[in-house]
C-alpha positions in Angstrom: -1.9 12.7 24.2 1.6 10.0 24.3 -0.5 7.1 24.9 -2.0 7.4 21.3 1.1 7.9 19.4 2.6 4.2 21.2 -0.7 3.6 20.5 -0.5 4.1 16.8 2.9 3.3 17.0 2.7 0.3 17.6 0.0 -0.4 14.8 2.8 1.2 12.4 4.8 -1.3 13.4 2.4 -4.7 13.1 1.3 -3.0 10.0 5.3 -2.8 8.9 5.9 -5.8 9.6 2.6 -7.3 7.4 3.3 -5.7 4.8 6.7 -7.6 4.3 5.1 -11.4 5.7 2.6 -10.9 3.0 3.3 -12.9 0.1 0.5 -11.8 -2.2 0.6 -8.8 -4.0 -3.1 -7.4 -4.0 -3.2 -7.9 -0.8 0.4 -6.1 0.0 -0.7 -3.5 -2.2 -3.6 -2.9 0.2 -1.9 -3.2 3.2 0.3 -0.5 2.3 -2.3 2.0 1.5 -3.0 1.3 5.6 0.3 1.3 6.5 0.8 4.3 4.6 -2.9 6.0 6.5 -1.2 4.3 9.5 2.0 6.6 8.9 0.0 9.3 8.1 -1.8 9.5 11.1 1.5 8.9 13.2 2.9 11.8 11.9 -0.4 13.9 12.3 0.0 13.5 15.9 3.9 14.4 16.0 2.1 18.0 15.5 3.6 17.4 11.8 0.6 18.1 9.7 2.5 18.9 6.5 4.4 15.9 6.3 1.2 13.9 7.7 -0.5 15.1 4.5 2.2 14.5 2.1 3.0 10.4 3.5 -1.2 10.1 3.3 -0.8 11.9 -0.7 2.0 9.7 -1.3 2.3 6.1 0.9 -1.7 6.1 1.2 -2.8 6.9 -2.3 0.3 7.3 -4.6 1.6 4.6 -4.8 -1.2 2.0 -3.5 -2.7 2.7 -7.1 0.3 2.5 -9.3 1.2 -1.0 -8.1 -3.0 -2.1 -8.6 -2.9 -0.3 -12.0 1.2 -2.5 -12.5 -1.0 -5.9 -11.3 -4.1 -5.1 -13.5 -1.9 -4.2 -16.9 0.5 -7.1 -15.7 -2.9 -9.4 -15.8 -4.3 -8.2 -19.3 -1.0 -8.7 -20.9 -1.2 -12.3 -19.3 -4.5 -13.0 -20.8 -3.5 -12.0 -23.8 -0.6 -13.9 -23.9 -2.8 -17.1 -23.6 -5.4 -16.2 -25.8 -2.2 -16.1 -28.9 -1.6 -19.2 -27.2 -5.0 -20.4 -27.8 -5.5 -19.4 -31.3 -3.8 -21.4 -34.4 -1.6 -19.6 -36.7 
């Protein structure tokens, strides 16, 4: 069990470093979802299932979903501005 905890802890560290080093927001949101899922798994292995469930709900689902929604909104607004520039007044 300790070996599994150590392996997951190493994966959590690597995925956390990946979230920080990735520069593209879409890929960073996906990496953050993976990081939240691994962190939830680590909490479960450390016998904190209530914290694990909260982490999975917030860190692996809700937060990346909000980031993806914000990115979609920004893309939509950018396209609207470009269309307005193209349309002669």
